NUSEVEX-726517 format. One record per residue (C-alpha): residue number from 0; residue in three letters; z, y, x. Coordinates in steps of 0.25 Angstrom, whole numbers. Example, Ala and Ser with C-alpha at 12.3 -4.5 7.8 and 13.67 -1.06 7.14 Angstrom:
<rs>
<0, ALA, <31, -18, 49>>
<1, SER, <29, -4, 55>>
</rs>
This chain:
<rs>
<0, MET, <0, 0, 0>>
<1, HIS, <4, 9, 12>>
<2, VAL, <-10, 7, 18>>
<3, LEU, <-17, 13, 6>>
<4, LEU, <-9, 25, 6>>
<5, ALA, <-15, 29, 20>>
<6, PHE, <-28, 31, 14>>
<7, LEU, <-24, 41, 3>>
<8, PRO, <-25, 56, 7>>
<9, ARG, <-12, 63, 9>>
<10, PRO, <-9, 77, 6>>
<11, GLU, <-6, 85, 19>>
<12, GLY, <7, 92, 13>>
<13, GLY, <13, 79, 8>>
<14, THR, <13, 75, -6>>
<15, GLN, <7, 84, -17>>
<16, LYS, <15, 87, -30>>
<17, ILE, <8, 82, -42>>
<18, PRO, <5, 92, -53>>
<19, ARG, <14, 89, -66>>
<20, ASP, <2, 88, -75>>
<21, TRP, <-3, 77, -67>>
<22, ALA, <10, 70, -68>>
<23, GLU, <11, 72, -83>>
<24, ALA, <-3, 67, -84>>
<25, SER, <0, 54, -77>>
<26, ASP, <13, 52, -85>>
<27, TRP, <5, 53, -98>>
<28, PHE, <-5, 43, -93>>
<29, VAL, <5, 33, -90>>
<30, LEU, <12, 35, -103>>
<31, PHE, <-1, 34, -111>>
<32, THR, <-5, 22, -103>>
<33, LEU, <9, 16, -106>>
<34, GLY, <8, 19, -121>>
<35, THR, <-6, 13, -122>>
<36, LEU, <-1, 0, -115>>
<37, LEU, <10, -1, -125>>
<38, PHE, <1, 2, -137>>
<39, LEU, <-8, -9, -132>>
<40, LEU, <3, -19, -130>>
<41, GLY, <8, -16, -144>>
<42, ALA, <-5, -17, -150>>
<43, PHE, <-7, -31, -144>>
<44, ALA, <7, -36, -148>>
<45, MET, <4, -31, -162>>
<46, TRP, <-9, -39, -162>>
<47, ALA, <-3, -51, -157>>
<48, TRP, <8, -50, -167>>
<49, LEU, <-2, -48, -178>>
<50, ILE, <-10, -61, -174>>
<51, TRP, <3, -69, -173>>
<52, ARG, <7, -65, -186>>
<53, ARG, <-6, -68, -193>>
<54, THR, <-7, -82, -187>>
<55, THR, <8, -85, -191>>
<56, LYS, <8, -79, -204>>
<57, PRO, <-6, -79, -210>>
<58, GLU, <-9, -71, -223>>
<59, PRO, <-8, -80, -235>>
<60, HIS, <-23, -81, -238>>
<61, VAL, <-26, -85, -224>>
<62, GLN, <-14, -95, -224>>
<63, LEU, <-20, -101, -237>>
<64, LEU, <-34, -102, -230>>
<65, MET, <-27, -110, -218>>
<66, GLU, <-19, -119, -227>>
<67, LEU, <-32, -123, -235>>
<68, GLU, <-39, -125, -222>>
<69, ASN, <-28, -134, -217>>
<70, ALA, <-29, -142, -230>>
<71, THR, <-43, -144, -230>>
<72, GLU, <-42, -150, -216>>
<73, ARG, <-30, -159, -220>>
<74, GLU, <-39, -164, -232>>
<75, LYS, <-51, -166, -223>>
<76, ASP, <-42, -175, -213>>
<77, ALA, <-36, -182, -224>>
<78, THR, <-49, -187, -232>>
<79, PRO, <-55, -199, -225>>
<80, ARG, <-69, -198, -221>>
<81, THR, <-80, -206, -229>>
<82, ASP, <-87, -210, -216>>
<83, ASP, <-75, -218, -211>>
<84, THR, <-73, -226, -224>>
<85, GLU, <-87, -231, -226>>
<86, PRO, <-100, -231, -219>>
<87, ASN, <-111, -222, -222>>
<88, SER, <-122, -231, -224>>
<89, PRO, <-122, -246, -230>>
<90, TRP, <-127, -252, -217>>
<91, ALA, <-117, -245, -207>>
<92, LYS, <-106, -253, -203>>
<93, SER, <-92, -249, -199>>
<94, GLY, <-88, -247, -185>>
<95, ASP, <-80, -260, -183>>
<96, TRP, <-90, -269, -189>>
<97, TRP, <-91, -278, -177>>
<98, LYS, <-76, -280, -177>>
<99, LYS, <-76, -287, -191>>
<100, ALA, <-78, -302, -190>>
<101, ASP, <-89, -309, -198>>
<102, ASP, <-84, -317, -209>>
</rs>
């Protein structure tokens, strides 16, 4: 760090006083930047809370749609397929036809 300070120009008479107007402007810049940062953090926190709230407690009409979708999926899984019970064609054989002994 001290190596880089050697390349900066130094005033002949020592350090110079910074005008108070510049100091006030730099203070306001820092305060504005911090305010913007806190506002953005608050906005993201509010957005995350809103998403969490909508996923854990959906509105009644959305909850009803989700329940109906789950019910149709359960009915679809509960009903047996017609393909498994009987073959499609009269000449088609079941998959284990070779296991059956001839009588």
